[in-house]
N, C-alpha and C positions, 0 to 999 in steps of 0.2 A: 507366324500367325496365318491362319487360313482365311480365305474369303468366305462370304456367305454362300457361295455356290459349292464349296468343297468341304463343308462341315455340317453335321446335323446333331441336334441335341435330343436325347431320348428320355422320356419319363415312363417308367413301368409302375403301374399301380396294381396292387393285389387286393383280393376281397377283404383282407384284414384291415385295409386302409393304409398299409405301408407303401411308401413310394421310394423308388430308387432312381437316381439320375445319372445319365451317361453322356459322353461325347464320342462321336465317331467321325473320322476324317476320310475323305476320298483319297485313295492312293493309287499309284500305278506300278505295275510289275515290269513294265517295258518302256513305254513312251506315252506321253499325253496324247500323241496323235493316234495311237492304237487303242481304240475304244474297248476292245476285248480285254485289254490288260488292266482296266479300271475296276476297283472294288472298294468296299467300305472296310475300314480298319476295325479291329476288335474294339468294342465299346470300352471306354475308360471311365471309371466313376468320377463324378463331379458333385459339387454341393447344390442344394436346392436354390441357394442364393444366385449361383452362377447361372443355373438353368433359367431362372426368372429374368435375370439381367439380359441374357442373350435373346430370350423370347421378346422382350421389349425392344431390343435393337433390330429385330427383324430376321434373325437367323432361322433356318429351317428347324421346325419342331416336330417330333414324332411322339405321340402319346399312345401307349399300349396298356390295355387292361388285361392282365394275366388271370384268367379264370381257371384255376386248377384246384383240384381237391387237396385238402391238407394231407400231410404225410401220415402214413399209418404207423402207429406206435407198436412195436413188438416187445413183448415181455420175454426176457431171457430166463430160463430156469435157474434157480439158485443152486450153486454148487457147494456141497458140504466140504469143509476143510478137514481133511483126514491127516492129522499130524501125529 
């Protein structure tokens, strides 16, 4: 279990209204005394319930609004089956 200083909970919200929740932990690649070796781990998915619970407990929360255009749909030409 990580302390409140070494973990953050992330909420990503998209224009469609979809929300995705993640947890990221502070890790070291050398020593805790070497501040240059500290970095955040790859975000791991968590549930909305866990996110809300940790927010109430006072953990660090990061909320991001992802404003990107929807994906472009490409139509592939139909291939005639020549058997």
